[in-house]
N, C-alpha and C positions, 0 to 999 in steps of 0.2 A: 480340066482344073482351072485353066485360065479363065475360061467362060464363067464358071462359077463365081470365081473371084469378082470378074467385071459385074456380074449380075448383082453380087451381095454389095460391091461399091456403090452401084446405081440406085439400089435400094436404100442404103444408109444415106446418101446424098438427097434423094427424094424425102426421106424422112425429116433431115435437116432442114431443107427448104421449106418444107409445110409447117415445121415448128416455128421457123422464123416468120412466116407469112401470118401465122394465127397469134404470135406475140405482138406483132406489128399493129395486126387488126385490132387487138384488145387495148394498145395503148392509144390508138385513134379514136376508139369508143370512149375510154377513160377521159382523154383531152376535152372530147365532145360534151360529156357530162359534167366536167369540171367546168367549162365553157358556159354550159347551160346554167349551171348553179350560180356562177359569178354574175351571169346576167339577172338571174332571177333575184340574186341578193342585192344588186345595185337597183333593180327596179324596185324590190321592197323599200330599200333606204330612201330612194327619190321618193316612193310613194308616202313614207314616214315623214320626210322632210317636208314635202308638199303639205301634208296634213297639220304639220306642226305650224307652218307658216300660215296655214288658212285658220288654224286655232287662234294664232296669235293676232291675226287680222280681226277675227271676230271678237277677241277678248278687248282688243284696242277700241274697236266700234263700241262695244259694250260699256267700256269705260268712258265713253265721252259723257261729259258732264252736261247736265240739263238743270237749268234753273226755273223753278215754278214759283209765280206770283200768284196771290190771291187777295183780292180787294173788290170795292165797290166804285161806282161813278157818282161823285156827288158835285153837284154846281158845275158840271161839265168837265169834271178832272178826274182822273183815276186817283184813288186814295189806296196805296199798299198796306194791307193789314198783316199779310204773312208773307214770307219768303223762304221757300226750301232750296238751298243751294250748297253744293260743295266746291264751288269755284274758288281759286285763290285770287284771280283777279277780276272782280266783278264791275261790270258797267252796265248799270241800271239803265233800261231803254227809256227814251223821251216819251214813248206811247204804249200803251197796253190796252188792247182790244179796241184801238181806234181813238183812245181818248189820252189827252196828255196826262203824263204822271205830275201830279201836283203836289202830293203829301205822301210822308212815310210815317205811318202811325208808330205809337210807342212799342218797343221790344219786338219790333220786326225781325231784328237779326241777332235777338238776345243769345249770348254765350255761343255764336257760331265760331268756331275755332279753325275752319278753313280758310276764311277771308284773310287776304294779305293788303290788298288795296281795293279801294272802292272809287268809282267815278260816277258821280250824279248828274243828270242832265239839268240844263238851265231852267227846265219847267218846274223843278221842283222848289216850293216856297217855304215848306215846313217839315222839320225833322221832329217826331215826337219824343217824349220822355223815355229814356233808356233804350231808344232805337238799336244803338250799338252797345249796349252794355254788355261787358263781359267778352267783348270779342278781342281775345287777348293776342292774337297773331296779327291784328291789324296794324300796319306801319304807315300806311298813307290814305288819306281820302281827300279826293278833288271835289269841292263842293261847287254846285252850278252858280252862275252870276243871278240866278233868280230867288235865292234864298233870303228869306226875310226874318225866321223865327226858328230858334231850336229850344226843345224841351229840357226840363231838368234831366241831370244825369244821362243826357244822350250819348255821350262817349266815356262814361264812367269804366273803370277798370279795364281799358284797353292799354295795357301795359307795354305795348310795343309801339304805340303810336308816337311818331318823333315830332311832327309840326303839324299844325293847323293854320289854313288861311281862309277867314271869312271874307264873303264879298263885298264890295262896296254896295251901298243901298241896303244892306241888313239893318233891321231895326231894334231886335229883341232878344234878350237871353231870359228864358224863364226860370232858369236856376242853374246851380253849379252843374256844368256838363262834364268836368273833367276829373272829378275825385279819383285817387288811386292810379293815376298815371306817372309812374316813376321816371319814364324816359323822355316825356314830352318837353320839348324845348321851347322854341318860339311859337306863339300864338298871335297870329295878326288879327286886330279887332278894329274895323273901320270908325270913323267919327260918326257915321250915320246910325250906329248903335246907341239908342238913347234910354232903353230900359235894360238894365243891368241888375240882377239882384244880387248875383255873386258870379265869379270867375271860378275860383278856387281857393282852397286854403293852401298856404305854403308847405306845410307838412305833408299834404296829399301829393302835390306837384313839386318837388324839391328843386327840379331843374327847369320848370317854367320861367319864361320871359314874356310878359305881354309888350307887344309890340303895337303901338297905337299913335295917332296924331296928339300932339300936346294939347291939353284942353279937353280932351274927350271925356264922355262919361265913363268909358272903360279904364282910362287913366287913373280917374278919381278912385273907382271902385277897387282897382287893383292896389294902389298906394294904401288905401285903407285896410287892404286885408293883408298887407306886409310883401306882397309880390313884387318882384324886380320889374321895372318899367323902362322900356327903351321907345323914345319917339321916333316916329317916321312922319 
C-alpha cells in the first residue's frame, strides 16, 4: 500500500514539474516573440522616420529658388528682357553669360509679388519703363552707383516701398516713376539729375518727401508739383 502511494506521489510530482516546465517555455517563447515584434516595430518606425527626413530633405532641395534671366547682349552689355523668380531678396548679378549687366528693360519684374528687396549692381545704367510696376511687396531697392536714367512708371504701384536713394551721377527721370506708392517716404534725388519730367503727384504719394540739394532741378520740379522738399 505504501509503495502504491509513493508511486502515485512520484507520478503527480512529475506531472507538476512537466507542466511548470511547459508553462515557462511558453513564456520564454512569448517574450521572444514580443521582443522581436518590438524590434520590428522600432525598425519600422526608424525606417519611416528616415524616409520622412529624406522626403523633407528632397522637398527642401526642390524648394530651392532659382532665378532665370532672359535677354540679349547689346554693345557689349547684357540687357535683361525677362526675369522669372520667386526670390524674396533678389540680388541681380553684375554679369550674365560673361557680359556686364547694363540695362533692365521695361516690365521685367512686372507684378512680381514675391520680391521684397532688390539689389542692383553698379553696372546697371538704365531701368526701363514699368520695370518694377506692380511689385506690391517690394519694400527696398538698392540702386547701383552707375545708374543714369529711369523710365516712366519704373516703380509705380509698389505700395510697400518705403524709401529710395538715387545715386550721385544720375542724370535723367523719363517720367513719373512713383505713382500709387502710399507708403513711400524720403526719395533722394541728386543735383546731377538735370532732366526731370515729373517726380510724382502729391495725391499719388501722400507721404513722399523729395530730399535734394538746394537749387537742383528736382527741387524745382517737386515744388511746382506741390511735393514737400527737404534740402540736403
